[in-house]
C-alpha positions in Angstrom: 185.0 -73.3 28.6 185.6 -74.8 25.2 188.5 -75.5 23.5 190.0 -72.5 22.0 191.7 -74.3 19.0 188.9 -76.6 18.0 185.4 -75.3 19.0 182.3 -76.6 16.9 180.5 -73.7 15.9 177.2 -73.5 14.0 175.6 -70.5 12.2 171.8 -70.9 11.2 171.3 -69.0 8.1 167.6 -68.5 6.7 165.9 -66.8 3.9 166.8 -63.1 5.1 170.1 -61.7 3.7 170.5 -59.3 6.3 170.3 -62.1 9.0 172.6 -64.0 7.2 175.1 -61.2 7.0 174.8 -60.5 10.5 175.2 -64.0 11.9 178.0 -64.7 9.6 179.8 -61.6 10.3 180.2 -62.5 13.9 181.5 -65.9 13.1 184.1 -64.7 10.9 184.9 -62.0 13.6 185.6 -64.8 16.1 188.0 -66.5 13.7 187.1 -69.8 14.2 186.0 -72.6 11.6 182.4 -72.7 11.4 179.8 -74.5 10.0 176.6 -73.3 8.4 173.1 -74.8 8.8 170.6 -73.3 6.4 167.0 -73.1 7.8 164.0 -73.0 5.4 160.6 -72.2 6.5 157.2 -73.6 6.1 154.1 -71.4 6.6 154.0 -72.4 10.2 157.5 -70.5 10.5 155.3 -67.3 11.0 153.7 -68.5 14.0 154.7 -66.7 17.2 157.8 -68.1 18.9 155.3 -68.7 22.1 153.7 -71.3 20.0 156.8 -72.7 18.6 158.8 -73.1 21.5 162.1 -75.1 21.5 161.2 -76.9 18.5 161.7 -77.5 14.8 158.0 -76.6 14.1 157.9 -74.4 11.2 160.9 -75.5 9.4 161.2 -77.4 6.1 161.7 -81.1 5.9 165.1 -80.9 4.4 166.2 -78.3 7.1 165.0 -80.7 9.8 166.8 -83.7 8.4 170.0 -81.9 8.2 169.8 -80.9 11.9 168.8 -84.1 13.1 171.3 -86.0 11.3 174.2 -83.7 12.3 173.5 -83.2 16.0 175.5 -86.4 16.9 177.6 -86.5 20.2 180.8 -86.1 18.2 179.4 -83.2 16.0 177.1 -81.1 18.5 178.1 -77.5 18.7 179.6 -75.8 21.3 178.4 -72.5 19.8 175.2 -71.6 17.8 174.9 -68.1 16.3 171.8 -67.0 14.8 169.8 -63.9 13.8 166.2 -63.1 13.6 163.1 -64.1 15.5 162.3 -67.3 13.3 165.7 -68.6 14.0 165.3 -68.7 18.0 163.1 -71.9 18.4 165.7 -73.9 16.2 168.4 -72.7 18.4 166.8 -73.4 21.7 165.9 -76.9 20.0 169.6 -77.5 19.4 170.7 -76.4 22.8 168.3 -78.9 24.7 169.6 -81.8 22.4 173.3 -81.3 22.2 174.2 -83.7 25.1 176.9 -80.7 26.3 177.1 -77.3 27.1 176.1 -75.3 24.0 176.3 -71.4 24.2 173.8 -69.6 22.1 174.5 -66.1 20.7 171.3 -64.7 19.3 171.3 -61.5 17.2 168.3 -59.3 17.5 165.4 -59.9 20.2 163.9 -63.2 20.2 160.9 -62.4 22.3 160.6 -63.4 25.8 159.6 -66.9 25.5 162.7 -69.2 26.2 165.1 -66.0 26.7 166.7 -67.6 29.5 167.9 -70.3 27.0 170.1 -67.9 25.3 173.6 -67.1 26.9 174.2 -63.8 24.9 171.5 -61.7 23.0 172.7 -58.7 21.0 170.0 -56.2 20.6 170.2 -52.9 18.6 169.9 -49.8 20.7 167.1 -48.6 18.3 165.1 -51.4 19.0 163.8 -49.7 22.2 163.9 -52.8 24.2 162.4 -52.4 27.9 163.3 -54.1 30.9 166.7 -55.4 32.2 168.1 -58.9 31.2 171.4 -60.1 32.5 172.0 -62.0 29.1 171.3 -59.1 26.7 174.1 -56.7 25.4 173.2 -53.4 23.4 174.6 -52.6 20.1 174.8 -49.8 17.5 173.4 -50.8 14.1 173.8 -54.4 12.8 176.6 -56.8 12.8 178.1 -57.3 9.4 180.8 -58.6 7.2 182.6 -55.5 6.0 185.9 -55.5 8.0 188.9 -53.4 7.6 190.8 -56.6 6.0 187.8 -57.2 3.4 188.0 -53.3 2.5 191.6 -53.4 1.9 191.1 -56.6 -0.5 188.2 -55.0 -2.2 190.2 -51.8 -2.7 192.9 -53.7 -4.2 190.6 -55.3 -6.5 188.7 -52.4 -7.7 191.5 -49.5 -7.6 192.6 -49.8 -11.1 189.2 -50.2 -12.6 188.2 -47.0 -10.7 191.5 -45.3 -11.3 190.4 -43.0 -14.0 187.5 -41.2 -11.7 188.4 -37.6 -10.6 188.6 -37.4 -6.7 186.9 -36.7 -4.6 184.7 -39.9 -5.4 180.9 -39.8 -3.9 179.4 -43.3 -3.7 175.7 -43.5 -3.9 174.5 -46.6 -2.2 170.7 -47.3 -3.2 168.4 -49.7 -1.3 164.4 -49.2 -1.9 161.1 -50.4 -1.1 160.7 -52.3 2.1 157.7 -54.3 3.3 155.9 -51.2 4.8 157.6 -48.3 2.9 157.9 -47.5 -0.7 160.6 -45.9 -2.5 158.9 -44.0 -5.4 160.3 -42.4 -8.5 159.6 -38.8 -6.7 162.0 -39.9 -3.9 164.6 -41.4 -6.3 164.3 -37.9 -8.4 164.7 -36.0 -5.1 167.8 -38.1 -4.0 169.4 -37.6 -7.3 169.0 -33.7 -7.2 170.6 -33.6 -3.8 173.4 -35.9 -4.8 174.0 -33.9 -7.9 174.4 -30.8 -5.9 176.9 -32.7 -3.6 179.1 -33.9 -6.5 179.1 -30.5 -8.0 180.1 -28.8 -4.7 182.9 -31.4 -4.6 183.9 -31.1 -8.2 184.9 -34.6 -8.5 183.0 -38.1 -9.6 180.0 -40.0 -8.8 179.5 -43.9 -8.6 176.4 -45.4 -8.1 174.8 -49.0 -7.1 171.3 -49.9 -6.8 169.8 -53.1 -5.2 167.0 -55.7 -5.9 164.8 -53.4 -4.0 165.1 -50.2 -6.0 162.7 -51.1 -8.6 163.0 -50.3 -12.4 161.0 -47.1 -12.5 162.8 -45.5 -9.3 166.1 -46.5 -11.0 165.2 -44.8 -14.2 163.9 -41.7 -12.2 167.3 -41.5 -10.3 169.8 -41.9 -13.0 167.7 -39.4 -15.1 168.3 -36.9 -12.3 171.9 -37.7 -11.8 175.2 -36.6 -13.4 176.5 -39.2 -15.8 178.4 -41.4 -13.3 181.8 -42.4 -13.6 181.1 -45.8 -12.9 177.6 -47.6 -12.1 175.8 -50.7 -11.3 172.1 -51.1 -12.1 170.7 -54.5 -10.3 170.0 -57.0 -12.6 173.2 -56.2 -14.7 175.7 -59.3 -15.5 178.3 -57.0 -14.7 180.3 -57.6 -11.3 178.7 -55.6 -8.4 181.3 -53.1 -7.3 179.4 -52.4 -3.7 182.4 -53.4 -1.6 184.9 -51.8 -3.9 182.8 -48.4 -3.6 182.9 -48.7 0.2 186.6 -49.2 0.2 187.6 -46.5 -2.2 184.9 -43.8 -1.9 185.8 -40.4 -0.3 182.2 -39.8 0.8 179.1 -42.3 0.9 175.5 -41.3 0.3 173.3 -44.3 1.4 169.6 -44.4 1.6 168.2 -45.0 5.1 165.8 -47.9 4.5 168.2 -50.8 5.6 169.8 -51.0 9.0 172.3 -53.6 7.4 173.0 -51.4 4.4 173.4 -48.3 6.6 175.6 -50.3 9.1 178.0 -51.5 6.3 178.6 -48.2 4.7 179.5 -46.8 8.3 182.2 -49.5 8.4 184.1 -47.3 5.9 186.1 -44.7 7.1 184.6 -42.1 4.6 182.2 -39.6 5.8 178.4 -41.3 5.4 175.4 -39.3 4.4 171.9 -40.9 5.1 169.2 -40.0 2.9 165.9 -40.8 4.8 163.0 -38.5 3.8 159.6 -38.8 5.4 157.8 -41.7 4.1 160.9 -43.9 3.3 162.1 -44.9 6.6 160.2 -46.5 9.8 160.4 -45.1 13.0 163.0 -47.8 14.2 165.3 -46.8 11.2 165.1 -43.2 12.3 166.1 -44.1 15.8 169.2 -45.7 14.5 169.9 -42.7 12.2 169.7 -40.2 15.1 172.0 -42.6 17.4 174.5 -42.3 14.2 174.0 -38.5 14.2 174.9 -38.4 17.8 178.0 -40.5 17.8 179.4 -38.5 14.9 179.6 -41.6 12.6 177.0 -40.3 10.0 175.3 -37.0 9.2 171.9 -36.4 7.4 171.9 -36.0 3.5 173.1 -32.5 2.5 173.7 -30.6 -0.8 177.2 -29.8 -0.1 180.4 -32.1 0.1 182.5 -32.2 3.4 185.0 -34.7 4.6 185.4 -35.7 8.2 186.5 -39.0 9.9 184.7 -41.5 12.2 185.5 -44.8 13.4 184.4 -47.7 11.9 181.1 -49.3 12.8 180.9 -53.2 13.1 179.1 -54.7 16.1 180.2 -58.1 15.0 183.5 -57.3 16.6 182.0 -56.4 19.8 179.8 -59.4 19.9 182.5 -61.6 19.0 184.4 -60.3 22.0 181.7 -60.9 24.4 181.5 -64.5 23.3 185.1 -65.2 23.7 185.3 -63.7 27.1 182.1 -65.8 27.9 183.8 -69.1 26.5 187.3 -68.8 27.2 187.7 -65.9 30.0 189.5 -63.6 27.7 188.8 -61.4 24.9 191.3 -63.1 22.2 192.0 -61.6 18.9 188.7 -60.9 17.2 189.1 -59.5 13.9 
């Protein structure tokens, strides 16, 4: 058991924004103060975890020095939260050198090597993990930082700026190309046509935000196929990104299905969520997530007509935080 008033919590963050959001989301859901330990990788960071073991092999000298100088008897963590395969060797190294019980909460499957070092491993159901492990919990989607409280705050910040829009408001959240899949101008045009039909059937307004992965050509093709948005944000603009404001205030959300984190964040809104996932854009893993969400009534496939329905907000961070508190304190506590 740890002191519920003053536990030492470390969050390992790396170069992947999705991993950072997931680990930080769990830490925030716990409601305890936490310290961030940034991890930067070298070329050796791509080595299999079987070879990296419980070590700092594959991280930068700057990250190594930070960990070694702060892992002292009076600063050693009671809890380490990390996400992604490459952080796993670092988390295991910390546990072995903490000098006291150190609970490891790992988000996403870290691989079999050293699996017994982890106290809790949260694995998405769409990862199709085979085998039985006593320390593994299954989650839907990805944990994130989009809570009811944050939506309330962002809704208040953006309400006046979007007050001129005629309802219902359809928010279009656009991701884009991934490492193995392209988001082509043809796909962008197709998406624009579907969303145009939905907005026309609703008789309301459209708001649009793109991302770093959308790409200039696809962005241009998308906006050419859309009706004039009531509000929009193109990636690279100096304007404030309205992403969280859209999630808070939209009456319906259309999201591209290329990102587990982005789809999961959209499903944190109580608004109906429609996923655009044409053949060629999403991986089989993403498609499994989408089918899970459809079966649970949390999202629906993209369609051309507007409809409204309710669903419980999706955020696995709350579920993971509840399990951590149960393990460390013997009770669920008040995770937010």
